[in-house]
Wavefront OBJ file of the C-alpha trace (Angstrom):
o trace
v -19.188 1.761 -74.027
v -15.534 2.579 -73.417
v -14.648 6.193 -72.796
v -12.070 7.406 -75.319
v -8.728 8.455 -73.955
v -8.585 12.215 -73.653
v -4.882 12.747 -72.930
v -2.002 10.786 -74.418
v 0.664 12.389 -72.235
v 1.759 15.520 -70.413
v 5.320 16.888 -70.683
v 5.799 19.287 -67.790
v 8.885 21.491 -67.530
v 10.783 21.692 -64.237
v 13.917 23.703 -63.458
v 15.804 20.903 -61.724
v 14.822 17.303 -62.480
v 16.737 15.781 -59.550
v 15.240 18.259 -57.072
v 11.691 17.878 -58.469
v 11.576 14.099 -58.692
v 11.018 13.351 -54.964
v 7.961 15.664 -54.930
v 6.537 13.995 -58.046
v 7.347 10.504 -56.739
v 5.076 11.279 -53.760
v 2.384 13.099 -55.807
v 2.133 10.599 -58.654
v 2.245 7.594 -56.299
v -0.638 9.131 -54.327
v -2.569 9.288 -57.624
v -1.839 5.606 -58.293
v 0.857 6.091 -60.948
v 4.345 4.587 -60.782
v 7.651 5.742 -62.175
v 8.468 4.297 -65.619
v 11.978 5.757 -65.922
v 15.147 4.775 -64.070
v 16.014 6.555 -60.823
v 19.180 7.995 -62.395
v 17.505 9.441 -65.503
v 18.761 12.951 -66.309
v 16.786 13.475 -69.540
v 13.252 13.016 -68.210
v 11.195 11.293 -65.529
v 7.888 9.650 -66.378
v 4.926 8.209 -64.482
v 2.088 5.972 -65.702
v -0.509 3.440 -64.615
v 0.653 0.707 -66.972
v 3.852 -0.784 -68.334
v 3.150 -0.972 -72.074
v 6.119 -0.769 -74.427
v 7.592 1.345 -75.871
v 5.739 3.865 -73.654
v 2.537 3.411 -71.671
v -0.109 6.016 -72.347
v -1.337 8.066 -70.828
v 1.810 9.139 -69.015
v 2.969 12.197 -67.102
v 6.524 13.307 -67.837
v 8.949 15.793 -66.326
v 11.411 17.503 -68.675
v 14.328 19.518 -67.253
v 14.444 23.155 -68.359
v 16.637 25.403 -66.161
v 14.878 28.539 -67.479
v 11.348 27.301 -66.720
v 8.979 29.435 -64.659
v 5.528 28.228 -63.665
v 2.551 29.979 -65.176
v -1.152 30.462 -64.726
v -2.051 27.115 -66.318
v -3.348 24.378 -64.033
v -3.463 20.610 -64.497
v -6.393 18.966 -62.705
v -6.539 15.275 -61.783
v -9.824 13.480 -61.107
v -10.493 11.726 -57.809
v -13.219 9.163 -57.194
v -13.980 10.393 -53.685
v -13.415 13.256 -51.293
v -11.366 10.868 -49.185
v -9.031 10.411 -52.165
v -8.696 14.204 -52.509
v -7.808 14.371 -48.801
v -5.254 11.540 -49.147
v -3.502 13.121 -52.133
v -3.550 16.518 -50.406
v -1.791 15.044 -47.372
v 0.840 13.421 -49.612
v 1.664 16.595 -51.548
v 1.755 18.730 -48.400
v 4.198 16.246 -46.831
v 6.261 16.371 -50.044
v 6.549 20.180 -49.919
v 3.672 21.534 -52.013
v 3.393 25.334 -52.034
v 0.345 27.645 -51.981
v -2.003 24.860 -50.872
v -5.709 25.732 -50.822
v -8.082 23.138 -49.413
v -9.116 20.454 -49.574
v -12.437 22.216 -49.583
v -15.891 22.320 -51.068
v -15.908 24.897 -53.892
v -19.637 25.593 -54.220
v -18.924 28.497 -56.583
v -17.993 25.881 -59.224
v -20.891 23.548 -58.378
v -22.461 22.159 -55.208
v -20.353 18.949 -55.158
v -16.986 20.344 -56.316
v -14.431 19.213 -53.698
v -10.799 19.981 -54.448
v -7.298 20.787 -53.310
v -5.184 23.314 -55.227
v -1.395 23.563 -54.947
v 1.891 24.308 -56.704
v 5.168 22.460 -57.055
v 8.525 24.114 -56.324
v 8.631 25.610 -59.842
v 5.219 27.271 -59.629
v 3.440 24.639 -61.759
v -0.191 24.601 -60.636
v -2.279 21.496 -59.911
v -5.661 20.474 -58.644
v -7.159 17.185 -57.494
v -10.963 17.242 -57.664
v -13.941 15.048 -56.876
v -17.303 15.958 -58.426
v -19.374 13.429 -56.484
v -21.862 14.510 -53.857
v -20.975 12.705 -50.658
v -20.595 13.403 -46.974
v -17.326 14.770 -45.636
l 1 2 3 4 5 6 7 8 9 10 11 12 13 14 15 16 17 18 19 20 21 22 23 24 25 26 27 28 29 30 31 32 33 34 35 36 37 38 39 40 41 42 43 44 45 46 47 48 49 50 51 52 53 54 55 56 57 58 59 60 61 62 63 64 65 66 67 68 69 70 71 72 73 74 75 76 77 78 79 80 81 82 83 84 85 86 87 88 89 90 91 92 93 94 95 96 97 98 99 100 101 102 103 104 105 106 107 108 109 110 111 112 113 114 115 116 117 118 119 120 121 122 123 124 125 126 127 128 129 130 131 132 133 134 135 136
C-alpha cells in the first residue's frame, strides 16, 4: 500500500535569497534534493527530488522577504539512519548552521530518537531525525 503524500510543498521566508541559497544548496543536497530553479532566480529558489512539470511535488521553496524573522516553528526532515543524520549535520555545520544541537540521542522523546537541531541565518529552525533503533 502506498503511503499518501503528506506535504505538497513548503514556502519558507528568508531575508536575503542570494545570501541564503548557498546554505540551502548544501542542506537540501545533503537531504537528496536538487535545485529546480535557475541559479540567477530572484523571485524564489526551489528544491525537489523529481523533475515533474510544471512543478515537482513535494518541493521546498525559499521566498525572499526582507522583513522576515525566524520564529519558534521547526521543520523536521526524516532520515533513514543515524549515519544519515550525522552526514546532514556535518553538511549544515560546514554551510554555516547556527545554534546546532546534536546529533544526539533524545531519549526524552523516545528511546530511539536520534536528531540534530539547527537554525539557518534567518533563525528558521530545522531538525533531521531518525526514529530507528540502531547502534551509533
